[in-house]
Each structure stands twice: as C-alpha cells, then as structure tokens.
N, C-alpha and C positions, 0 to 999 in steps of 0.2 A: 504494500500500500504506500508507504513512504511519503505520504502527504503531510505538509505542515500547514498550520492555520495561524495567521497573525490576528490576534484578538482585535487589534486596532481597526481592522477592516470591517468589524461587526459592531463597533461602538455606535450608538445612536441615542436619540432623545425623543421623548414624547411629552408635550407640555401638560398633558392631563394625567399621566400615570407612568409607572416604571416601564422602561423600554426593555424588551427581551429579545435575544437572538439565540438560536440553537447552534452550538459548536459541533456537537457529536451526539448521535442517537443510535442506540442498538437495542436489541431485545432485553438487555440487562442494565443499561446505563444511559442516563441523560446528562450531558454537560451543556450548560447554558451560560450566557453572559447577561447579567442584569445591570442596567444603567439607571441610576437615580439622580435626578437633578437636585440641587439644594432644596431641602424641605419636603421632598417626595418620600413616600413610604410604600412598603409592601405589607399588606395586611397581615395580622396575626392569624396563623393557620396551622394545621397539623397534617402530617402524613403518617397514618397509623402503622403502616407496614414498610416504610421506606426510610433509610438513613439519608442524611443530607449533609453537605458541607458548604460553607461559604469561604472563598479565598479572596481577600481584598487586593485588587490589582492597583487601583487608583482611588484616592480620596479617603474620607473618614466616615465611618458609619456607626450607628448604634443598633445592636442586634439583641432582640429579645429571644431567649432560649429558656423555655419553661418559665420559672419564676425569676430568672436573672436577666439583667440588662447589662450587656458588656459593650465597650467601645473597641473598635479595631481600625487600624490604618493599613496602608499598603504593606504587603508581605505577611499579614497575619491571617490565620485560619480559624474559623469558628465551626466546630463539629456539632451536629444536631442529631442525636439518636432518634430512631423511629418512635413515634408517639408523643414527642414533646412539642408543645406549641412554639412557634417561632415567627419572626418577622424582622424587617429591616427599616431603618430610617436614616436618611442622609441629613446629618446635623451640620455638615461642613459648608464651606463657601464655594466648593468646586464639585464637579460631577463625581459620583461614587460609582466605580466600576468593579463588579464582583463576578468572579467565576463561581458557578454553582454546580454541584454534582448531586445527583439523586439516584439511589439504587435500592432494591431492584426496580427497574423501569419496565412497565408493561410493553414497551416497544412501539415502533411506528405502525 
C-alpha cells in the first residue's frame, strides 16, 4: 500500500460546528481529523463498545472524559475507554486540530 497522508490537506473549518474528515477507515478502525475553531465544541457523548483516543496535533483543547476535565496541547494524547462519556472544547485562540481513533469500527 505504501501511501502517506498529510493531515494538512484534510484540515478545514465549518462556522457552525466541528469540521470532520476521515483519514482511514477499515472494518476495524476509524481514524479521523477533527477541527474546532475557537469556542467550538463536540458534544458530550458515549461509545458503549468502542475505545477512542484523541491526539492533539495543533492548538489547545479541553477534553471531558467521564467525570474529569483535562486540558491538552499539541503532542498530547487523551485515551477514552469504551463506555465513558467524552467531548471536546476549543478554549484557545487558534484552531484545534485533533487526530481521533475509534475501535472497533463497524466499517464502511
């Protein structure tokens, strides 16, 4: 396969809500790019049977994981075990770009 993907070609924005782009999707894994402008949020939600992670590529975010709220900046990872509520808020002054992984994924 040998293909590389430059995340910067997938970065985007939506004035009304978080921008999403799919990087890779298989019957077992979803990798996505989430872009949040300052003040934007991704609602608090749960994946009962799926583990998730957020890896901050650019910006600063506030991540809700269960009962905790943690802040993270570029280079930091936030793991979210299956069944925990989670969400994201961009509290910074620049775009927040997050690599998100979700597994197992029911596939395309």
